N, C-alpha and C positions, 0 to 999 in steps of 0.2 A: 679666749685671754682667760687667766686666771683670775681674777677681780670675778668674774660671772661665777666661776666656778663655785667659788668663797661666798660667796651672795648665795647658793643654791643652799650650799650645807649649812650656813647660818639658819636660812629660811626653814629649812627640813628640822635642824636642831629646835625652832621654837616651838613648830607643830610638836613636836615628839612630848616636849616639852612642854606644853597645854594637854596631848591626852592623858600624860603620865599623869596628871594634876586630877582628871576628871573625878577619880572617886570621892579623893579628899575635898574638892569642889564641893561636891554635891554635898557632903556630910554638912559642912562647914553651911550650907546656904546663900542665895544671893551672888554666887561667882558670876564671874560671866565675861567670856571671849568677843572680840572684837576686830574686824582687819579692814580695814580703810584701803583706799587708792587714791592719789592726786598727783597734785602739782606740786613739784619740787621748785622752789626761785629760789638760785644762787644769785650775789650780786654779780654784777661784771659777763653772765652767762646766759646762753639761752634757756628757758626752760627745759626739766626733765620730769620724770615722771617719778613717782615714791609709793613707795608700799609699805604700812605699819601692822602689826600686828600685835592687841594688847591683851592683858589680863588683868582682871578688875579684882577688887575685893570690897564689899561696903562696911563701912566704919560705923552704921548708924548707932551703934550703941555706945560710942564715945562722942559725935558728933551729930545730929540729924543731919541726913541727905548725901555724907561725907562717904569719900572711897580713895581707897589706893590703887595706882595702878602700875604697871611693869608693860612695857611699849618697847619693841625691836622693830626699825624702821631701817629703809634701806632707798635708795634707786634702785630702780629697775630700769630706766630707761636714762642715762646719765647727762647732766645737762652740759653743755658743747659752747664753745665762740673758737671762730675764727682765729688763728695766730698765723707770722710769719711759718712758710712752708707747711701748712697744714691745719690741723684740729685740736684742740687741747680740750681733751675732757673729765670730769669733774665725778666722781663716785664719793657717795658715803654711808656710813651707816650709823647708827647709837642703839644704845641700850639706855631706858630712861627709867628713874621710879619719881612716880609723881604722887602727890594729895590733890585730889578732885573734890571740887563742890557742886553739886546739881539743886540750881535752885529752879524749883517748879513754877512756870509762868501759870499755866494752869493746868486740868486733868491732861492733857497729854502732852504737852510742852514744857520741855526744862532747857534750860541754862547754862550749861558746863563752864567754868574756869580750872585750870590745873596749874599747879607749879611744881616744879621738879630739879631733880639732877641728874645727868646721864653724861655718860662714856660718849665722844662722837670720835670715828676715825676719819677722814677726809684724804682724799685722794685724790692726783690731777695727772694724767698722762697727757703728754705731751710731743711734740717731735722732736723736742729737742735733750727729752727724758722725762725721768717720772719722778714726783714730789709728795711727802704724804705729811702730815699731822694729825696727831691723838693728842685729846684733852679732857676735861671734866668741864663738864660746859651746865649754866643755870638754864634751865628752860620751862617756859611758860607755852597756854595755850588756852583759846576760847571757842565753844559751841556750842553745837543745839542737839539735843537728842528726841524724838520722837517715836511714839511705842508704833509696831504694826503689828504681823500676830502670834497671839501665844506669847514668848519670851523673848521675842526679836526687836530688838530698836533698828531705826535708821540714825545714822550720825555725822555730822559736816562739823568739821574742825576746821581751824586756823592755828599753826603751832609756828612758835620761833623755837626755831632749836637751835642757832647759833647767832651771831648778831647779821650776818652776810647767811644765812640761810633760812629762808618762810618756807612751810608747807601750807597748803589749803586742800584740805582731804573729804570726801565720804566716803559709807560704808555700812557695815550690820554690825550689831553687838546683838548675842543673845545669851542668855540668863543659863546656869546649868543646872 
């Protein structure tokens, strides 16, 4: 399907962009990359799976515990629902920019909240045809990070992508 090819191309571009910025990120210090896999919960559809890749830059010099993140997310298993004549599948992808505050709860655990704006593209394929919509959306989330080994952290997070799209995900973050 054409949509799947586009998803793969977008993910390849995100990975290439992250790799291209590695030198600059090392010079800046503290920059991190993350990847998360999770559940895509779309109102009126069965749950699907999503993948998100994040590039973050700490802004402690402005406000302690503040960071800025760019995030690319997309469905990898589309949420679906039974309709007359077959199955409707919903896919989406977004590119968002977030301000993130990491509140230390103790030496190992941080509570994080994020707020930002993102470009969201949604497509529904059904037996009667295809419909798509794109828009700029306010997005927010809350989660936890726990250090693991070296510069690696475990992250779990809830993100509200749009009023009908919620994500619950877990993954890893790596400092450059």
